[in-house]
N, C-alpha and C positions, 0 to 999 in steps of 0.2 A: 386527460390523456385518453388515448384509444385503449379501452379497457379489456385486458384479460385479467385485470385485478379489480380493486374496489375503491381506489381513490383517484379523483381527477385533479391533476396539477397542471397549471398552465406553463408552457414553455415559452421560449423567446425565438422569434423568427431569425434565421441566420442565412448566410450566403450559401448557395448551392454549388456543386462541382468541387474541383480541386481548389481549396481556398483555406486561408487561416480560419480555424473553427471559432467564430465568435469574436467579440471585441474584448479589449483588456483595459477598459476604463477603471480607474481606481474607485473603490467603494469603501467608505469609512465604516468603522464599527458602529458608529452612531446611526448611520443610514440603515444598516442592516437591522439594528436593534429596534428601530422605530416600528417596523412591521412584524418582526419576528415574535415579539411578546404577545401580540394580538392573535396571531394565527397558529403558533406552535401548539398551544394547549388544545385548541379545537381539532387540529389535524391528528394529533396523537390520540385523542378520545375517539375519533372516528375510526382510526386504525384498530385500536384495542377492541372496540365493540365488534368489529368484523372478524376478529381472530377466533378460531375454534380452539377449545382446550386440547392440550397435548396429552398423550398417554403418560402414565406415571413413569418417572425415570427418564423423560425426554425434555428437551428445551430447545429454543432457537439459539444457534451460535451467535455470539456477539460479533464475530468476524465475518460470517457469511450469510447469516439469516436462515441457514438450513437447519433442519431438525437433527439434533445430535443427542447422544447419551449425556445425561447430566454429569456423569463422571468425567466426560471430556470437556463439556461446555463450561464447567466451573473452573477449569484450569487456565492459568495465564499462558499465553503463547511464548515461545522462544523467538526472538528476533535476531537473525544471524546475518552478519556481514558477509556477502558473497562476492568473490572475485568475478569480474566480467570482461577482462581483456581477452584478446584472441588466444593467447597462450593458455588460458584457463578454461576454455570450452572444449567439449561440453561439460557443464557442471553436473553434479550428482545430487539427487534428492529434491531438487527445487520445484518439481511439478507437484509435490505434496503440500506446498505452502498455501495457506488460505489467503494471504495478502502478500503482494510483492511491491516494494517501493523501488524507484529508480531515480537517480539524480546525478548531476555532473560533479566530479571531483577534479583533481589537478590534471593538467595536460589534456583536457577535453575528453577524458574517459569517463565512463559511468561505473558505479558500483550498485549492487542490488542489496536490499534488506528484505529477507524472506522471513515471514512469520508463520510458525508452525504451532498449531494448537494440539493436533492429534499426531503424536510422534511414535505410535505403536509400531509402525512399519518403516520407520526412518532408520534404515541400516547404514546409510552412508550419506553425508551431506557436506557439500563444499564445492570448490575449495573456499576456505574461509580466510578473510583478509582483515586489515586493520580498520579501526573505527575512525569515523569523522563525526565531529560534534553534532551536526545537524541531523544525522541519522539517529542519534540518541533522542532527539525530539520526536522523530517518527515513531520510535519504539514506545515513548511515553504516551503518545496518542492512544495506543491500544493496550496500555498497562503490560507491555511485553518485557521479557527478560533478555536484556541486551547481551549478545554473545559475539566475541571478536578475538582476533589474534593480532595484537599490536594496536597502536593508536597514534593519531597525530598529536602534536603538542597541545592543540586546542581541546581535543577530546580528553587528553590526559588531565587537563585542568579541571574538567568536570568530574572525572573519576576520583581525583585527589580530593575534591570537595565533597565526596560522599555518594556519587552516583553509583549504584550497585550494578556490577556486570559479572559475567563469566568470561575471564580473560585468559588468553594464551600466554601472557607474560606474567605468570604467577607460580607459586610453589606447587600448586595442584595441577598444573597444565597437562602433565603426561597422563593423568587419569581421564581427561576430557578430550584432548586433541591428539591426532597422530599424523605422521607424514607418510606419503606413498613414494614409491621409487619410480613411478612412470612419468613424473614431471619434475622439473627443476624447482627448487625453492625460489621465491616464496609462494609458488602456485600449487603447492601439494599438501596443504593442511586440510584435514577433514575431521568430522566428528560423527556421532551416531546417537541413537536413543540412549544407549547405556552411558555414553560419554556425557551427554547433556544432563542426565539424572545424577551422574557423579559430580558434575559442576554445581548442581543445586545442593548436594550434600556437603561439598567442600565450602561453599560460600554461605550456606544458611538462608539463601533467598527462598521465599515462599512461592510455591506454584499456584496457590489458591488466590482467586480474586477476592477483594474485600466483599463482605456480605451485602453491602449497600451498592455494589458496583452496577452501573448502567452503561450500556454501550453508547458510544458517540455516533454510531452509524444506525440508520433506520432502514428497514427492509420491507418490501412487499412480500407477501407469502403466496401470491399468485402472479405469474409473469405479467408485467405491465409495459406496453410499448409506448414510448413518448409520442404524443400526437403532433407536437410541434418540434422545431429544431432542424438542424442541418443533417442531411443524409451522411452517414459515416460508415461506408462499407470498407474503406481503407483509411487507416489513421497512421500518419507518419510523424514521428518525434524528431525534433531538431537537434539530435545528438549525433554529431558528424563522425565520431570515431567508429562507433558500432552500427550506426544507421538503422535503428530499430523501427519496425512498423507492425501494424496489426491488420489482419484481414477478417472480415465478418463472414461467417458461414450461416446462412439462413436455415439450413437443415437442423442444426442443433442450437442456434442462437448464441454461439460463442465467438470470441475474438481470438484468432490464432496469431501467435507472436513469431516474428522473424527478426534476425539481426545478422550482420556480416554477410548479407546477401543470401541467406538460407534459413530454413526453419530453425527456431530455437528449441533444441532438443535436450531432454534430461537423459544423461548417459545410463542411468540405472534401469530405465524402462523403455528407452527409445521413443518416448512420447513427446510430442510438441506441446509447448506451454500454451494453455488456453485460459481465458478469463471471461466472466459474464459481464463485468463492469470495468470500464476504464475511467479513472478520475484524473483530471489534469488540474494542477494547482500552480498558477503563475505567482512568482515571488521575486522581489528585487534581489539581485545578486551583487556581491562585492568580492574583491580579492583582498585577502588580509595578511598575506605574507609574500616574501620574494620567492617562495617556492610554489606560488600559484594556489595556495590553499583558499578555498571558497567559503563564503558565508552567505546565508539566505535570511531575508527578513520574514521570519515565521511567526512573529508576534505582531498582531494588528489584523488586517483584513486585505482581501484582494479578490481577483476574479479567477474563473476557471471553467471547466467543462465536466459534465458527467455524460458518458457515452455508453449506451446499452441498446441492444436489439436494433442496431443499424442506424441509430439517431444520436446526435450530439446536441446537448442542451446547455445553454449558458448558466453558470451558477456563480455564487460568491462564497468565499470561505472567511472564517474569522477565528481568532484566538487572541483574546483580549490581554491576557497576561501569561507569564511562564507556567503558572500552575494550572492553567486551563488546557483543554484539549481542542484540537482543530475540529470545527464543525462546518457543515456545508448547507447552503440555502439556495433555493431558486431565486430568481430576480424579484419575485413578489414577496420575498421574505419567509416563505414557508420552507420547512426542512426538506432537504433532499431525501428521497427514498430510492434505494438501490434494489435491483432484482436479486433474489437469493442466488448465491454462488460466489466464486472467487473474484477478487478485485485486484487490479493493477493501479497503483497510484504513482504518478510522475510529478515531481516538483521541477518546474521548468522556469528558467530565467525569464523575467518579464519582458526583456527585449527580444525574445524569440517567440515563435508561434508554432503551434501544432497544426498540421494540415489534414483536412478531411476530403475524401473523394466520394462522390455519389456512386451508385450502382452502375 
């Protein structure tokens, strides 16, 4: 890579201009494993050796790679289901999320899953909507505390089987969630720092990571620009209801999010959502009910993209079994390294394509 950092990782040449970003050929777990085992340990050793020790009481965030207080970094994030239809925007508090997931649900709309590790200033967050079962997989990837108001029948099956959540359909709901009068139900459910902490107390869910916890994400600690890959100054998602896209700003190295033809704004601070990294994960999609409930093949492996600093690089992802977490690799089998900062992750049906535009 062109180094403002300390590890060189080869990218894959891709098409220039407005085009689908990269190919989507299937990659098996076995193919990924063949090179991963040989390269992963060497890469991690090289990274660790280059890291400088942090001051006492500081650590690198598992979610962003940024330096945070240990009192924050050792706490599991809350993963909150966020309404994203036009009647529910602008949302509140979501600019504070460290990671944001987006995926299609019924009727071609999307919902967001926003992960918050530092909730100290989270005075209002929402509006909060019902769970879909594959979003629970996203939360599991980051050991996050799944928080929702309602659920599909497929999510309910997992909850009834013992998946722990903070739920709006519970005896403790009024201590966690509240409704506002400025919007009609069901687009008016919110929570806050105090509400989320009340949910922990009511459910007994632990906020602490396991002592042996290791992040599934790898981060550079110095900004590193991909040497190869497709230019990606505008990135357009194939979600036709809200039509989201991102525009790269060279002055601060961030991707600014738009949807519904305008900047995607947080109502609480009037700030546009920005991200350092965009991750695209292609997955096979199926419809599993006559109400258009979706399902995604998240166990196995597939292709995707990591987009940062104006470049899109082809990657693969894998999750061998349900108890595993999703991990990302370059085409040569080495682990993907992200630049420190917030990340947006989109799970996109494999029959669709994300488009990238050059500068």
